[in-house]
C-alpha positions in Angstrom: -216.1 70.2 11.3 -218.2 73.2 10.2 -217.2 75.4 7.3 -216.8 78.3 9.8 -214.4 76.4 12.1 -212.5 75.0 9.1 -212.1 78.6 7.8 -211.0 79.8 11.2 -208.6 76.9 11.5 -207.1 77.7 8.1 -206.7 81.3 9.1 -204.9 80.4 12.3 -202.7 77.9 10.4 -201.7 80.7 8.0 -201.0 83.1 10.8 -198.8 80.5 12.6 -197.0 79.7 9.3 -196.2 83.4 8.9 -194.8 83.6 12.4 -192.6 80.5 11.8 -191.3 81.9 8.5 -189.7 84.7 10.5 -187.9 82.0 12.6 -186.2 84.5 14.9 -183.8 83.3 17.5 -184.4 83.1 21.2 -183.2 86.7 21.9 -185.1 88.4 19.1 -188.4 86.5 19.1 -191.2 88.4 21.0 -193.3 85.2 21.3 -190.4 83.2 22.9 -189.5 86.2 25.2 -193.1 86.6 26.5 -194.0 82.9 26.8 -190.7 82.2 28.6 -192.0 84.3 31.5 -195.7 83.5 31.2 -195.4 79.8 30.4 -194.8 78.5 34.0 -197.7 77.5 36.1 -196.9 79.9 39.0 -197.1 83.1 36.9 -200.6 82.3 35.5 -201.9 81.3 39.0 -200.5 84.5 40.6 -202.0 86.6 37.8 -205.4 84.9 38.4 -205.1 85.6 42.1 -204.4 89.3 41.4 -207.3 89.5 39.0 -209.6 89.6 42.1 -207.8 92.7 43.3 -204.7 93.9 45.2 -203.1 91.3 47.5 -200.3 91.2 50.0 -197.7 88.5 49.9 -199.4 86.2 52.5 -202.7 86.6 50.7 -201.1 85.4 47.5 -199.4 82.6 49.3 -202.8 81.5 50.6 -204.3 81.9 47.1 -201.6 79.6 45.6 -201.0 77.3 48.6 -198.5 74.9 46.9 -196.0 77.6 45.9 -193.0 78.1 48.1 -192.2 81.5 49.5 -189.0 81.6 47.5 -190.8 80.8 44.2 -193.6 83.3 45.0 -191.0 86.0 45.6 -189.2 85.2 42.3 -192.5 85.1 40.4 -193.6 88.5 41.8 -190.2 90.0 40.9 -190.4 88.6 37.3 -194.0 89.9 36.9 -192.9 93.4 38.3 -189.9 93.4 36.0 -192.0 92.6 33.0 -194.5 95.4 33.9 -197.5 93.1 34.6 -197.8 94.0 38.3 -196.9 97.0 40.5 -195.6 96.8 44.0 -196.8 99.3 46.6 -195.0 99.8 49.9 -197.0 101.4 52.7 -195.1 103.4 55.4 -196.2 101.3 58.4 -194.1 99.6 61.0 -193.2 97.0 59.8 -193.7 98.2 56.2 -196.6 96.4 54.4 -196.4 95.6 50.7 -199.3 95.2 48.3 -199.2 93.8 44.7 -201.6 94.9 42.0 -202.0 94.2 38.3 -200.8 97.0 36.1 -202.7 98.1 33.0 -200.5 95.7 31.0 -201.3 92.9 33.5 -205.0 93.6 33.2 -204.8 93.4 29.4 -203.3 90.0 29.8 -206.4 88.7 31.7 -208.4 88.4 28.5 -206.1 85.7 26.9 -205.5 84.1 30.3 -209.3 83.9 30.8 -209.6 82.3 27.4 -206.9 79.8 28.2 -208.5 79.0 31.6 -211.9 78.4 30.0 -210.4 76.2 27.3 -208.5 74.2 30.0 -211.6 73.6 32.0 -213.5 72.5 28.9 -210.8 70.3 27.5 -209.5 68.8 30.7 -211.7 65.7 30.6 -210.6 64.9 27.0 -207.0 65.5 28.0 -207.3 63.1 31.0 -208.9 60.4 28.8 -206.1 60.8 26.2 -203.5 60.4 28.9 -205.2 57.2 30.2 -205.3 55.8 26.6 -201.7 56.7 26.0 -200.5 55.3 29.3 -202.2 52.0 28.5 -200.3 51.5 25.2 -197.7 48.8 25.5 -194.9 50.9 24.1 -195.6 54.3 25.5 -192.6 56.5 24.7 
C-alpha cells in the first residue's frame, strides 16, 4: 500500500469513526434514512436508466427488464417522494407520463457512477472470493 492510499484510508477511517460516535437511531440518522431508500438494487438501476434522459414507464421497464411492474411503480413513487425524480403528465388521450431526474437526482449520479465503476473493477475479485468461501468445508 502506498503512503498516499494509507493516508487516504486513515482519513476515511477517522471520518467513519466520527459518524459512528454519533450513533443516532434509525429515525434520526441521515445515513440510514438515505441508504434505506437507495440501497436496493432497483433504485440504483432506475436512476442509471434515467441518467440517459427522460423515460416513460414502459421504457424504464425495458431498461430494467427483470423488475416487475408493481416494483417499478413502487420504486418510482419512492424516488419521486424523496425528490430524486419528477413525474410529468402530458394531456394526451390516454395521458402519457414521463419520468426525469430532478436536480437532486442528477447530483446523486456522481456517487452512483463511482459505485458502478468500483463494482465493475472489483467484480472479478468478489467472484473469486465467493468461490473460495463456498469451497470452505464449514462455510457459515
